[in-house]
C-alpha positions as CSV (number, residue, x, y, z in Angstrom):
1,M,3.5,56.6,64.1
2,A,6.1,57.3,61.3
3,A,9.4,58.7,62.2
4,A,10.0,62.2,60.9
5,P,11.9,62.3,57.9
6,P,15.6,63.6,58.3
7,P,15.8,67.7,58.3
8,L,17.0,69.0,55.3
9,K,16.9,65.7,53.1
10,D,16.5,66.8,49.9
11,E,18.3,70.5,50.3
12,L,21.5,69.4,52.0
13,D,24.7,67.7,50.6
14,I,27.5,66.5,52.5
15,V,30.8,67.4,50.8
16,I,34.1,64.9,52.0
17,P,37.3,65.5,50.4
18,T,39.8,62.1,50.6
19,I,42.7,60.2,49.6
20,R,41.6,57.2,50.9
21,N,39.1,54.5,51.3
22,L,35.7,56.0,53.5
23,D,35.2,53.3,56.1
24,F,34.6,56.2,58.6
25,L,31.3,56.5,56.9
26,E,30.3,53.5,58.9
27,M,30.8,55.3,61.7
28,W,28.4,58.0,60.6
29,R,25.8,56.1,59.0
30,P,23.0,56.7,61.2
31,F,23.5,60.6,60.6
32,F,24.3,60.9,57.0
33,Q,22.7,57.9,55.2
34,P,19.5,59.6,54.2
35,Y,21.4,62.3,52.4
36,H,23.4,62.7,49.2
37,L,27.5,62.7,49.1
38,I,29.6,64.8,47.1
39,I,33.2,63.3,47.2
40,V,36.3,65.0,45.9
41,Q,39.4,62.7,45.2
42,D,42.5,64.2,45.7
43,G,46.0,62.8,44.6
44,D,46.3,60.0,42.1
45,P,43.0,59.6,40.2
46,T,43.9,56.1,38.9
47,K,43.4,55.2,42.5
48,T,39.8,53.8,43.6
49,I,38.3,54.7,46.4
50,K,36.2,52.4,48.4
51,V,32.4,53.9,50.0
52,P,30.6,51.7,51.9
53,D,27.0,50.5,50.6
54,G,24.2,51.9,50.7
55,F,25.1,55.6,50.6
56,D,24.3,58.3,47.7
57,Y,27.2,59.6,46.4
58,E,28.9,61.1,43.1
59,L,32.6,60.7,43.3
60,Y,34.8,63.2,41.6
61,N,38.8,63.0,40.8
62,R,40.9,65.3,39.3
63,N,40.5,64.2,36.0
64,D,36.8,64.9,36.0
65,I,37.9,68.1,37.7
66,N,39.5,69.0,34.5
67,K,36.4,67.6,32.2
68,I,33.9,69.3,33.9
69,L,36.3,73.0,34.1
70,G,38.3,72.5,31.2
71,P,41.1,75.7,31.8
72,K,39.4,76.9,34.6
73,A,40.7,73.6,36.8
74,S,43.5,75.7,37.3
75,C,41.8,77.2,40.5
76,I,41.2,73.8,41.9
77,S,43.9,73.2,44.5
78,F,45.6,69.5,44.1
79,K,46.8,67.4,46.7
80,D,45.3,69.8,49.5
81,S,41.9,69.4,51.3
82,A,41.6,72.3,49.5
83,C,40.0,70.2,46.2
84,R,36.6,70.0,48.4
85,C,35.7,73.5,47.3
86,F,34.9,71.7,43.7
87,G,32.1,69.9,45.5
88,Y,30.7,73.2,46.6
89,M,30.4,74.5,43.3
90,V,28.7,71.5,41.8
91,S,26.3,70.9,44.3
92,K,22.5,72.0,43.7
93,K,21.4,72.0,46.9
94,K,20.8,74.7,49.2
95,Y,23.0,73.7,51.9
96,I,26.6,72.1,52.2
97,F,28.0,70.4,55.6
98,T,31.7,69.4,55.0
99,I,33.3,66.9,57.0
100,D,37.0,65.5,57.0
101,D,37.6,61.7,56.9
102,D,39.6,61.7,60.5
103,C,36.4,63.0,61.8
104,F,34.6,60.7,64.0
105,V,31.0,60.5,65.8
106,A,31.6,62.6,69.6
107,K,30.2,62.3,72.5
108,D,28.4,64.5,74.7
109,P,29.3,64.7,78.2
110,S,26.2,62.2,78.9
111,G,27.8,60.1,76.8
112,K,25.2,60.1,73.8
113,Q,26.2,60.1,70.4
114,I,26.4,63.7,68.9
115,N,24.2,64.0,65.4
116,A,26.8,67.3,64.3
117,L,24.4,67.4,61.2
118,E,21.5,67.8,62.9
119,Q,22.8,70.5,65.2
120,H,24.6,72.3,62.2
121,I,21.1,72.4,60.5
122,K,19.7,74.1,63.8
123,N,22.4,76.6,63.5
124,L,21.8,77.5,59.6
125,L,18.0,77.5,60.0
126,C,18.0,80.7,63.1
127,P,19.4,84.4,62.9
128,S,22.4,85.3,64.3
129,T,22.9,88.1,66.3
130,P,26.2,89.9,65.2
131,L,25.2,93.5,65.7
132,F,24.9,93.2,69.5
133,F,26.4,90.5,71.8
134,N,24.2,88.3,74.1
135,T,25.8,87.2,77.2
136,L,23.5,84.2,77.1
137,Y,24.8,83.1,73.8
138,D,22.8,82.0,71.1
139,P,19.2,83.3,72.4
140,F,17.6,81.1,69.8
141,R,18.2,78.0,71.9
142,D,16.0,76.5,73.9
143,G,16.7,77.6,77.8
144,A,17.9,81.1,76.4
145,D,16.7,84.3,75.1
146,F,17.6,87.6,74.8
147,V,19.1,89.6,77.8
148,R,17.9,92.5,80.0
149,G,19.5,95.7,77.4
150,Y,19.6,94.2,74.4
151,P,17.8,96.1,72.3
152,F,14.3,95.2,70.9
153,S,15.0,96.4,67.8
154,L,18.0,93.8,66.9
155,R,16.3,91.0,68.3
156,E,15.2,89.5,64.5
157,G,18.8,89.2,63.9
158,V,20.0,88.4,60.4
159,P,20.3,85.4,58.5
160,T,22.9,82.7,59.3
161,A,25.2,82.0,56.3
162,V,27.9,79.8,58.1
163,S,27.9,77.0,60.7
164,H,31.5,76.7,62.2
165,G,31.6,73.2,64.0
166,L,34.6,72.3,66.8
167,W,36.4,69.6,67.6
168,L,37.1,67.1,70.8
169,N,40.4,65.1,71.2
170,I,43.1,66.4,68.5
171,P,42.4,70.7,68.6
172,D,43.4,72.3,65.4
173,Y,46.7,74.0,65.8
174,D,49.1,75.3,63.6
175,A,52.6,73.9,63.8
176,P,54.7,75.2,66.3
177,T,51.4,75.0,69.0
178,Q,51.5,71.3,68.2
179,L,55.4,71.1,68.7
180,V,55.2,72.7,72.2
181,K,51.6,70.9,73.0
182,P,52.4,67.3,71.3
183,R,50.1,65.2,73.9
184,E,47.4,68.1,74.3
185,R,44.0,67.1,74.0
186,N,40.6,68.9,74.0
187,T,38.6,67.1,76.5
188,K,36.2,70.4,77.1
189,Y,32.9,70.1,75.9
190,V,31.3,73.8,76.3
191,D,27.1,73.6,75.4
192,A,27.3,77.1,73.3
193,V,26.9,78.2,70.1
194,I,27.6,82.3,69.5
195,S,27.4,84.6,66.7
196,I,30.9,86.0,65.5
197,P,30.1,89.8,66.1
198,K,30.2,92.0,63.2
199,G,33.8,93.5,62.1
200,T,35.7,90.3,63.8
201,L,37.7,88.2,62.3
202,F,38.2,84.3,63.3
203,P,40.2,81.0,62.1
204,M,37.6,78.9,60.2
205,C,38.4,75.3,60.1
206,G,37.0,73.1,57.5
207,M,36.4,70.0,59.0
208,N,33.3,70.4,60.8
209,L,31.3,73.4,58.9
210,A,28.2,74.0,57.5
211,F,27.0,76.8,55.0
212,D,24.1,77.9,53.3
213,R,25.5,77.6,50.0
214,D,22.5,80.0,48.6
215,L,23.7,82.8,51.0
216,I,27.6,82.9,50.5
217,G,28.7,79.7,48.4
218,P,30.4,81.6,46.1
219,A,33.0,83.0,48.9
220,M,33.7,79.5,50.5
221,Y,36.8,79.6,47.9
222,F,39.6,77.3,49.6
223,G,41.9,79.5,47.9
224,L,45.7,78.0,45.8
225,M,47.5,75.7,47.8
226,G,49.0,72.2,47.7
227,D,50.8,71.1,45.0
228,G,52.9,73.6,43.4
229,Q,51.7,76.6,45.8
230,P,54.4,77.8,48.0
231,I,51.6,77.3,51.1
232,G,49.2,75.0,52.3
233,R,46.9,74.7,55.4
234,Y,45.9,77.9,55.3
235,D,42.9,77.2,52.9
236,D,39.9,77.3,55.0
237,M,41.3,80.2,56.7
238,W,41.3,82.2,53.8
239,A,37.6,81.3,52.6
240,G,36.7,82.3,56.5
241,W,38.3,85.5,56.1
242,C,36.8,86.0,52.9
243,T,33.1,85.0,53.8
244,K,33.3,87.2,57.1
245,V,34.1,90.4,55.1
246,I,31.4,89.5,52.7
247,C,29.0,88.7,55.8
248,D,29.7,91.5,57.2
249,H,28.7,93.5,54.2
250,L,26.1,91.9,53.5
251,G,24.2,91.8,56.4
252,L,24.5,87.9,57.0
253,G,26.0,85.9,60.4
254,V,27.7,83.4,61.2
255,K,27.9,81.4,64.2
256,T,30.7,79.3,65.9
257,G,30.5,76.5,69.1
258,L,28.3,73.2,68.8
259,P,28.3,71.1,67.0
260,Y,31.3,68.6,68.3
261,I,32.8,66.2,66.3
262,W,35.8,63.5,67.5
263,H,39.0,64.6,65.4
264,S,41.1,61.1,65.3
265,K,44.3,61.8,64.4
266,A,47.3,64.5,64.7
267,S,49.1,65.1,61.5
268,N,52.5,65.4,61.2
269,P,53.5,69.2,62.8
270,F,57.1,68.7,60.7
271,V,55.3,68.2,57.4
272,N,52.7,71.1,58.8
273,L,55.3,73.3,59.1
274,R,56.9,73.0,55.7
275,K,53.0,74.0,54.6
276,E,52.4,76.9,57.2
277,Y,55.6,78.7,57.0
278,K,55.2,81.3,54.6
279,G,51.7,81.9,56.1
280,I,52.8,81.9,59.5
281,F,54.7,85.4,58.4
282,W,52.4,86.7,55.9
283,Q,49.0,86.4,58.2
284,E,50.5,89.1,60.1
285,E,49.9,91.0,56.8
286,I,46.7,89.1,56.1
287,I,44.9,90.1,58.9
288,P,45.4,93.7,59.1
289,F,44.3,93.6,55.2
290,F,40.9,91.7,56.0
291,Q,40.1,94.0,59.0
292,A,40.6,97.1,56.6
293,V,38.6,95.8,53.9
294,T,35.8,97.8,52.7
295,L,33.0,96.8,49.8
296,S,31.2,99.2,47.7
297,K,27.7,99.8,47.3
298,E,27.8,98.3,44.0
299,A,28.7,94.8,45.7
300,T,25.1,93.5,46.1
301,T,26.0,90.1,45.6
302,V,28.4,87.6,46.7
303,Q,30.1,87.3,43.2
304,K,30.4,91.2,43.3
305,C,31.7,91.2,46.3
306,Y,34.3,88.7,46.1
307,L,35.5,90.3,42.8
308,E,36.2,93.6,44.5
309,L,38.0,91.6,47.2
310,S,40.0,90.2,44.3
311,K,41.1,93.1,43.1
312,Q,42.0,94.5,46.4
313,V,44.3,91.3,47.1
314,E,46.1,91.6,44.2
315,D,46.9,95.8,44.9
316,K,47.4,95.3,48.7
317,L,48.5,91.7,49.2
318,G,50.5,91.3,45.9
319,K,52.9,93.5,47.3
320,V,53.9,91.2,50.2
321,D,54.5,88.5,47.7
322,P,53.7,87.7,44.0
323,Y,51.8,84.6,45.2
324,F,49.0,86.9,46.1
325,V,48.7,88.1,42.5
326,K,48.2,84.6,41.4
327,L,45.5,83.9,44.1
328,A,43.8,86.9,42.8
329,D,43.4,85.5,39.6
330,A,42.5,82.4,40.5
331,M,39.8,83.9,42.7
332,E,38.3,85.7,39.6
333,T,38.6,82.0,38.0
334,W,36.8,80.7,40.4
335,I,33.8,83.1,40.4
336,Q,33.7,82.7,36.7
337,A,33.5,78.4,37.0
338,W,30.7,79.4,39.8
339,D,29.0,81.2,37.7
340,A,29.3,78.6,34.5
341,L,28.3,75.9,36.7
342,N,25.3,77.9,38.2
343,P,24.1,80.5,36.1
344,P,21.8,83.1,37.7
345,S,18.6,83.3,37.4
346,P,17.2,86.3,35.5
347,S,15.8,88.0,38.6
348,E,19.2,87.6,40.2
349,D,20.7,89.5,37.3
């Protein structure tokens, strides 16, 4: 009997930001080889990035980004992993899985290698339940269901837009926590997936993440970070806050938990502190801003939601620092660039 084809083989792209040769793909070969890769090369565009043989991929460097987007390339961060969102923009697939090049295959407690991509696909293809919390975690998993007292009218759930995976070994900590817990490792494997409740924000990590590009793609902008910007390491979190607010408004779901990857190395906490320094202060204003954001009834598409959000970023957060005025402008440019590369079909106009 022929083996079943890999799930979503022709409907999913894997996006990888990198500055180095992609030897790590050898470990992922059994899981990734059937899929198309979009590699976004950060840093020096004259450097040659080596990709192991046998993978189907396209690679974009900064020169390519400038050529494709022209003046709108200003919205794509430079010398920061936020450049990965260019890959989301040029993809033509329904789903995206993005992973960092220091993330290896993890093992479950039985010692079996974890196919992270397969679990993300399961998460995305099952509904989420953000409107009422199920104490048995994800009721759509084998061996679980809705518990007594869960309203039958809400059991259909909502479409899942985002699947947020976790990490064994090196935790995803900010610099101050890294400095006080330099030897801490995450060894705890929790076999659970949960829907993040409506109205609740979360710190999204981009190193092991999948999403439905058709449902939420234009909100997955990783901001203006890195070279020339006063902040770094908040790119994925910014995208997560924007995405969650828009998912809540449009009736979409976000799941977190499985799958795990093995995060192989800790970045330098002193370098991280320099990048995060302003963000550590700013987030105390940013979080209340997102908690209070409301979007209008007219905001019926992700693009419309995002443009409304950008105006509010300028109006409210612009008072915190001029950087946010610049970021709001980049958010608008991002949507213009997205729509230029992904023109809406007549039915969506």
